[in-house]
C-alpha positions as CSV (number, residue, x, y, z in Angstrom):
1,X,59.7,86.4,163.1
2,X,61.0,89.8,162.4
3,X,61.5,90.4,158.8
4,X,64.6,92.2,157.7
5,X,64.5,94.9,155.1
6,X,67.0,94.1,152.4
7,X,69.9,96.5,152.3
8,X,69.8,99.2,149.8
9,X,72.2,98.6,146.9
10,X,75.4,100.5,147.0
11,X,75.6,103.3,144.5
12,X,77.7,102.6,141.4
13,X,80.1,105.5,141.8
14,X,83.3,104.2,140.2
15,X,84.3,102.5,137.0
16,X,85.2,99.3,138.8
17,X,81.6,99.3,140.2
18,X,80.2,99.5,136.7
19,X,82.5,96.9,135.2
20,X,81.9,94.4,138.0
21,X,78.1,94.4,137.6
22,X,76.2,91.9,135.5
23,X,76.7,91.8,131.7
24,X,73.8,94.1,131.2
25,X,75.7,97.0,132.7
26,X,78.7,96.3,130.5
27,X,76.3,96.3,127.5
28,X,75.0,99.7,128.5
29,X,78.6,101.1,128.7
30,X,79.4,99.5,125.4
31,X,76.3,101.1,123.8
32,X,77.2,104.5,125.3
33,X,80.8,104.3,123.9
34,X,79.6,103.1,120.5
35,X,77.1,105.9,120.1
36,X,79.6,108.5,121.2
37,X,82.1,107.1,118.7
38,X,79.6,107.2,115.9
39,X,78.6,110.7,116.7
40,X,82.2,111.9,116.5
41,X,82.5,110.2,113.0
42,X,79.4,112.1,111.9
43,X,80.9,115.4,113.1
44,X,83.9,114.7,110.9
45,X,86.5,113.4,113.4
46,X,89.2,112.1,111.1
47,X,90.8,109.7,113.5
48,X,87.5,108.1,114.4
49,X,86.6,107.9,110.8
50,X,89.7,106.0,109.9
51,X,89.3,103.6,112.8
52,X,85.8,102.9,111.6
53,X,86.9,102.4,108.0
54,X,89.7,100.0,109.0
55,X,87.3,98.0,111.2
56,X,84.8,97.7,108.3
57,X,87.5,96.5,106.0
58,X,88.7,93.9,108.5
59,X,85.1,92.7,109.1
60,X,84.6,92.4,105.3
61,X,87.6,90.2,104.9
62,X,86.9,87.9,107.9
63,X,83.1,87.7,107.3
64,X,82.8,88.3,111.1
65,X,79.3,89.6,110.9
66,X,77.5,87.4,108.4
67,X,75.8,85.1,110.9
68,X,74.8,87.6,113.4
69,X,71.1,88.7,113.4
70,X,70.4,92.5,113.2
71,X,74.0,93.4,112.4
72,X,75.8,94.4,109.2
73,X,76.5,91.7,106.6
74,X,79.6,91.3,104.5
75,X,77.5,92.1,101.4
76,X,76.5,95.4,102.8
77,X,80.1,96.2,103.7
78,X,81.2,95.3,100.1
79,X,78.5,97.5,98.7
80,X,79.7,100.4,100.9
81,X,83.3,100.0,99.7
82,X,82.2,99.8,96.0
83,X,80.1,103.0,96.4
84,X,83.1,104.8,98.0
85,X,85.4,103.6,95.2
86,X,83.0,104.9,92.6
87,X,82.8,108.4,94.2
88,X,85.5,110.6,92.5
89,X,85.8,113.4,95.0
90,X,87.0,113.3,98.6
91,X,84.1,115.6,99.6
92,X,81.6,113.2,98.0
93,X,83.1,110.2,99.7
94,X,83.0,111.8,103.1
95,X,79.3,112.8,102.6
96,X,78.5,109.3,101.4
97,X,80.1,107.6,104.4
98,X,78.3,109.9,106.8
99,X,75.0,109.3,105.0
100,X,75.6,105.6,105.2
101,X,76.1,105.8,109.0
102,X,72.8,107.7,109.3
103,X,71.0,104.9,107.5
104,X,72.8,102.0,109.3
105,X,73.5,103.5,112.8
106,X,71.6,101.0,114.9
107,X,72.9,98.0,113.0
108,X,76.4,99.4,113.1
109,X,76.1,99.8,116.9
110,X,74.7,96.2,117.1
111,X,77.8,95.1,115.2
112,X,80.2,96.9,117.5
113,X,81.7,94.0,119.3
114,X,82.2,92.0,116.1
115,X,84.0,94.9,114.5
116,X,86.5,95.0,117.4
117,X,86.5,98.8,117.4
118,X,88.5,100.8,119.9
119,X,86.6,101.8,122.9
120,X,84.8,98.5,123.3
121,X,85.3,96.1,126.2
122,X,87.4,93.2,125.0
123,X,88.6,91.8,128.4
124,X,90.5,95.0,129.1
125,X,88.6,97.7,130.9
126,X,91.0,100.4,129.9
127,X,89.8,100.0,126.3
128,X,86.6,101.7,127.4
129,X,88.5,104.5,129.2
130,X,90.3,105.3,125.9
131,X,87.0,106.1,124.1
132,X,86.2,109.5,122.9
133,X,83.2,110.0,125.2
134,X,83.0,111.8,128.5
135,X,85.0,110.2,131.3
136,X,83.3,107.4,133.2
137,X,83.0,107.9,137.0
138,X,86.3,107.6,138.8
139,X,88.5,108.1,135.8
140,X,89.5,111.2,133.8
141,X,89.1,111.3,130.0
142,X,91.4,113.0,127.4
143,X,91.5,116.7,127.4
144,X,90.3,118.8,124.4
145,X,94.0,119.6,123.6
146,X,94.8,115.9,123.6
147,X,91.9,115.1,121.3
148,X,93.1,117.8,118.9
149,X,96.7,116.5,119.0
150,X,95.6,113.0,118.4
151,X,93.5,113.9,115.3
152,X,96.7,113.8,113.3
153,X,99.0,111.4,115.1
154,X,102.8,111.8,114.5
155,X,104.4,108.5,114.3
156,X,108.2,108.2,113.8
157,X,108.6,111.7,112.3
158,X,108.4,115.2,113.7
159,X,106.6,117.9,111.8
160,X,108.5,121.2,111.4
161,X,107.3,124.2,113.4
162,X,105.7,127.0,111.4
163,X,107.8,130.2,111.2
164,X,106.3,133.6,111.5
165,X,106.9,136.0,108.7
166,X,108.7,134.9,105.5
167,X,106.6,133.2,102.9
168,X,104.1,130.4,102.5
169,X,103.5,127.6,99.9
170,X,100.0,126.2,100.1
171,X,99.3,123.0,98.2
172,X,96.1,121.1,97.5
173,X,96.5,117.4,98.0
174,X,94.3,115.3,95.7
175,X,95.6,115.4,92.1
176,X,98.2,118.0,93.1
177,X,100.6,116.5,95.6
178,X,99.0,113.1,94.8
179,X,98.3,111.9,91.2
180,X,94.7,110.9,92.0
181,X,91.9,111.2,94.5
182,X,92.8,109.5,97.8
183,X,90.1,107.3,99.1
184,X,89.3,106.2,102.7
185,X,89.9,102.6,101.8
186,X,93.3,103.3,100.2
187,X,96.1,100.7,100.6
188,X,98.9,102.8,102.0
189,X,101.4,100.1,101.4
190,X,101.2,100.9,97.7
191,X,101.3,104.7,98.3
192,X,104.5,105.3,96.2
193,X,103.0,104.0,93.0
194,X,99.2,104.3,93.5
195,X,99.0,107.7,95.2
196,X,102.2,109.6,94.3
197,X,103.0,108.4,90.8
198,X,106.2,106.3,91.4
199,X,109.6,106.6,93.1
200,X,111.0,109.2,90.7
201,X,108.1,111.6,91.3
202,X,108.3,111.1,95.1
203,X,112.0,112.1,94.9
204,X,111.0,115.2,93.0
205,X,108.4,116.1,95.6
206,X,110.9,115.6,98.4
207,X,113.5,117.8,96.7
208,X,110.9,120.5,96.0
209,X,109.7,120.6,99.6
210,X,113.2,120.4,101.0
211,X,114.2,123.4,98.8
212,X,111.2,125.4,100.0
213,X,112.1,124.7,103.6
214,X,115.7,125.8,103.0
215,X,114.3,129.1,101.6
216,X,112.4,129.6,104.9
217,X,109.0,129.0,103.2
218,X,106.3,127.6,105.5
219,X,104.6,124.6,103.7
220,X,100.8,124.0,104.2
221,X,98.2,121.8,102.7
222,X,94.5,122.9,102.2
223,X,92.4,120.0,101.0
224,X,88.8,118.9,100.7
225,X,89.9,115.4,101.8
226,X,90.4,114.2,105.4
227,X,93.3,115.8,107.3
228,X,94.1,112.5,108.9
229,X,94.1,110.6,105.6
230,X,96.4,113.2,104.0
231,X,98.8,113.1,106.9
232,X,98.9,109.3,106.8
233,X,99.7,109.3,103.1
234,X,102.4,112.0,103.4
235,X,104.1,110.0,106.2
236,X,104.2,106.9,104.1
237,X,106.6,108.6,101.7
238,X,108.5,110.9,104.1
239,X,106.8,114.1,103.0
240,X,105.0,114.8,106.2
241,X,108.1,116.3,108.1
242,X,108.2,119.2,105.6
243,X,104.7,120.4,106.3
244,X,104.4,122.9,109.2
245,X,102.9,121.5,112.4
246,X,99.1,121.8,112.4
247,X,99.1,123.3,108.9
248,X,97.2,120.5,107.2
249,X,93.6,121.7,106.8
250,X,91.0,119.1,105.7
251,X,87.2,118.8,105.7
252,X,87.3,118.5,109.5
253,X,88.4,122.2,109.7
254,X,86.1,124.0,107.3
255,X,82.7,123.5,105.7
256,X,82.2,122.6,102.0
257,X,80.8,126.1,101.4
258,X,83.9,127.8,102.7
259,X,86.3,128.8,99.8
260,X,89.9,127.8,100.1
261,X,91.0,131.5,100.0
262,X,89.3,132.0,103.4
263,X,91.3,129.2,104.9
264,X,94.5,130.5,103.3
265,X,93.9,134.1,104.5
266,X,92.6,133.4,108.0
267,X,94.3,130.2,109.1
268,X,97.7,130.6,107.3
269,X,98.6,134.1,106.2
270,X,97.2,135.9,109.3
271,X,98.7,133.2,111.6
272,X,102.1,133.5,110.1
273,X,102.1,137.2,109.4
274,X,102.8,136.5,105.8
275,X,101.6,139.0,103.1
276,X,99.7,137.7,100.1
277,X,102.6,138.8,97.9
278,X,104.7,136.1,99.6
279,X,102.2,133.3,98.9
280,X,102.3,130.6,96.2
281,X,99.2,128.5,95.9
282,X,99.1,125.2,93.9
283,X,95.9,123.4,93.0
284,X,94.5,121.4,90.1
285,X,91.0,122.9,90.3
286,X,90.5,126.1,88.3
287,X,87.8,127.4,90.6
288,X,90.2,127.2,93.6
289,X,92.9,128.9,91.5
290,X,90.5,131.8,90.6
291,X,89.3,132.1,94.1
292,X,92.8,132.5,95.6
293,X,93.9,134.8,92.7
294,X,90.9,137.1,93.5
295,X,91.0,137.0,97.2
296,X,94.7,136.8,97.9
297,X,95.9,139.7,95.7
298,X,99.5,139.7,94.5
299,X,99.9,136.0,95.3
300,X,101.3,133.5,92.7
301,X,99.0,130.7,91.7
302,X,99.8,127.6,89.7
303,X,97.2,125.3,88.3
304,X,98.6,121.8,87.7
305,X,97.2,119.1,85.6
306,X,94.7,116.6,87.1
307,X,97.5,114.0,87.2
308,X,99.3,116.1,89.8
309,X,102.1,118.6,89.6
310,X,105.0,117.6,87.4
311,X,108.4,118.9,86.3
312,X,107.0,122.1,84.8
313,X,105.2,123.1,88.0
314,X,108.3,121.9,90.0
315,X,110.5,124.3,88.1
316,X,108.1,127.2,88.5
317,X,107.9,126.6,92.3
318,X,111.7,126.4,92.6
319,X,112.1,129.6,90.6
320,X,109.6,131.4,92.8
321,X,111.4,130.3,96.0
322,X,114.8,131.4,94.5
323,X,113.5,134.8,93.6
324,X,111.9,135.3,96.9
325,X,115.0,134.3,98.9
326,X,117.1,136.8,96.8
327,X,114.5,139.5,97.3
328,X,113.8,140.0,93.6
């Protein structure tokens, strides 16, 4: 009897080949996607961070992980949320979350399916294609430009385009536009009262930003918080359309050691062709105020109380815009 040599296996050169193999191959793909997703969170990708946070919150409520060996428990998730809530600053919360990921990376990845995170195979193979990782064979992934655009998604409203020349108003967010530090676990449904200080204050902010826009002032935000989180909060109360497109700068855009004046000078004034004399900068932190006053000569700086800018600051900003528009 002549023995036949078994045929060599066909190379897996397409996504369908990978997805149609045994469950082990799918697990490899899932592991690859999960690790790439986590790596982007550690690099400061705001969109991925928010997706992870929402998944962790949902898992805590449903107790989806409690009975699975080697995965995260509801108690651990509750402890993480409590630790984030105790941290006063946005920078501190971001560091805490990234440090937590370093300590829990393998267990987080083991919990991936239970967390129902984007980019995991849940019966629809396109979920994997939409992950942030390199494209799988046979499919093309998102371009770098698409990733940048998706970092601050625009839903239902259109941000204004920045205008060259003219003037610029640069706002801090936490305890300046908002009345408190905005956390990653924030309930956006309560944004008017919990984040912005009530309906009357929101109307004041809307009127102020609208007036600045009418005076041809480009509005920007420079924050130590997440660009994505800030954009989401602004959208919740219809303030986002007043901010120039791509002019929200968060921790994803500059290191903790970089002073805000550097962002203002290099990313805003130089981009717009605006002289420092046509800049107004509003922040609750005295060190940021002194930094901009020193490094953006002739600019106007306003330090607001830690409860956020109020009527006094509102009136000062309006007067500045009126004087500028009249050329006085």
